[in-house]
N, C-alpha and C positions, 0 to 999 in steps of 0.2 A: 504493500500499500504506500509506504514511503517512497519507494523507488518510483512508482507511478506518479505521485505528487511531484517529485523533483523533475521527472520528464515533462510533466504538463507546465510546471513553472518555466523550465528552460525553453520549451516551445513558445510559450506566451512571450517571454523576453526577446527571442529571435523575431517573432512577428512584429512586435512593438518597434524593434530596431528598424526593420524593413519599412515599416509605415513612417518612421521619423524621417528616414533617408528620403522617401518619396515626397515628403512635405517641405523639402529644403528650398524649392523655388516656387515662385508664384505662377499660377495659371490663369488663363482667360476663362472666366466661368461663363459669361454671356457677352455677346457683342452684336451689334448691327453695322459696324463699319470696320474694315479690315485695316485701314491706315487714315491718315489725314485726308488723303485724296477721296476718302469714302464719306466725307462731310460735305453738304451743300454750303458754299461759302457766303451765299446771298440771302438764304431765307431760313426762318426759324420761328419759334414762338416767343412771344413777349409775355411775361409773367409779371403782373403788375400788383402793387399794395392797393390800399383802399383810398388813395387819393388820386384825382378828385372824387369826391363822394358821388357826383352825379353819374360817374362812369363805373361805379363799383361793380355793377352787374353786367356791364357790357363787354368787358375784357376778362379773360381767364385770371383767376386769383391763384391758380395752382394747375400744374400740368403733371399728369402721371401717364406712364407707358408700361405696358406689360413685359415682364422678363420672365423667360422660361429657362428653368435650370435642369439639365439632363442628369446630373450626378450629385450625390451628397457632397456638400462643400462648405467651406467656410470663407466669408467675405473679408478682404483686406482693404480694398479701396474701390473708387469709382472714378471713371475717366469720362468727362463731358466737355464738349466744345460750347464756351459760354462768352456772353458780352454783357454790356450794360447800356442803357439808354442815357446818354450824357445830358439830355435836355430834361430829364425827369426829376431828379432831386439829388442831394449831396449823399444819400444813402442808397443809390440805385444798385450797387453791387451786393447789397446784403439779402441773403436768402437762406432758406433751410432746405436741406435734401433729406428725404425720408424713404424708407424702404418699408412698404405695407404688405401684410398678406392679402391674398385674393379672397374677396367675399361675393360669392355669386356672380363672378364675371366682371368685377370692378374692384378698386381699392377699398379697404376698410373704411367705413363711412366716419368712424371716429379718428380724426386726424391726430388726436393726442396719443393714440396707441399706435406705435410703429415698431418695427424690429430693429431699426437703425435710424439715429437722428444726428445730422451734422450741420452745424450753424457756421456759415461762411462769412468771415469778417474781412476778407481781403479787398483788393481793388481790381475789378475787371476792366478789359480794355473797352472803349466806347464803340458804338455802332459805326460812327463816322471817323474813327481814328485808329484804323488798323484791324477792324473786324474782331474776331473771336480768339481766344487762346484756348487750348486743351487743358483743363484744370484736372489735377489729381486730388481727390478728396479721400483722406484716410477715414476708415470706419471707426466709429466710437464704440461699438459694441461687439464687432466681429461675429455677427449672427451666423449660425449654422443653418443651411439651406437643404431642404429635402429633395431627393431626386424626382424628376418628372413632376415639378411642380411650378406653378406660375405665381410670381410676386409682381408687385408694382413698384417702379421707381418714380419718385415725385419730387418736383421743386416747388416750394412755396414761398411767398414774400416773407422776409423777416420783419419789415417795418412798413408804415403807410406809403413812404415814397420809394419803395423798391421798384425797379424795372429791369428785370433780368432777361436777357435773350438766350434761348436754348436752340441750338441749330439743328436743322434737319439731317438725318442720314439719307443717303441715296437709296432708299428702300422703295420697293414697289407700292403704288397707291392703289387702293386705300389700306390704311393701317389703322387699328383700333387704339385709341387712346381715351384719356379721361381729363375733364376740366372739374375744377372745384369752385363752387359758388358760396361765398362767406355769409350771404343772406339766408339762403336755405340750408346751408351747412350739409350740402350733399355733392356727391360725385355724380357725373353723368358721362356716359360713354358716347363716342361718336367715331366715324370712319374719316379719316384724313391722313396727314403726313406723320412720319415717324421721327421723333427726336433722337439724336444720336447718343450712344452710350457704349461703354465697355466696362465690365465688372471683373476686378482681379481678386484672386484668392487662392485657397488650396483645395484641390479635390481630394476628398477623403478616399484613400484606397479601399479596395473591396474587403481585404482581410481585417481592417480596422472596423469596418461597418459590421462584419460578422461577429467580431469580438464584442462590439458595443451592444448589439442586440442579442448576443448569445449569453452574455454573463448573467443577466436576470434569469434565463432559463436554467443555467447550471446552479444557480443559487437556489432556485425552487426545487430542483431535482435533489440537492443535498439536504434541503429541509424535509423533504418526503422520506429520504433514507433515515433521518434522525428520528422521525416521528414513530 
């Protein structure tokens, strides 16, 4: 029995080391552009704050696009082509990026509930002064994503005078996305253009997944033997 225990422990250690080696470099978990040339440099979404009040429901107050993940993975960062409207306000660059679970084919309606939240406080280039730059935003929570699952990547204004531009990818039209209305506090979906994104992180190797889901079963079997 002791020999068997030592063999099992050694096997577990070997598999753990293999998994650690596989996690040494970042992977592209999901993307809709292969390079900078895959971004439309002229068009994108403008995401506005609530100023002026007369236009608060005319323009989108938040944009979300669906992200499909094929493998179990851990998010490390998000790569997005962004700019600001230099004529809108001194805080035009300020925005919040969120990762939402899917809820009946759209982002979770409660925007305070998200898997990841990043507040951007830098300074984006202006629409009329050089176009966009590709921003790398580090994850704040490193969420674990389930395989074959859809999530929603969203940008929301951080302050009233925000005006952030999120550029289109060269994706086929139409593409499902969602806009947020702060008055109704609801997401609505529509078919239009796709905003460009790339998500970096670590794909969880299959042995690690088996260990992760197998340990509770082993514990249950051990408990049954002891009963």
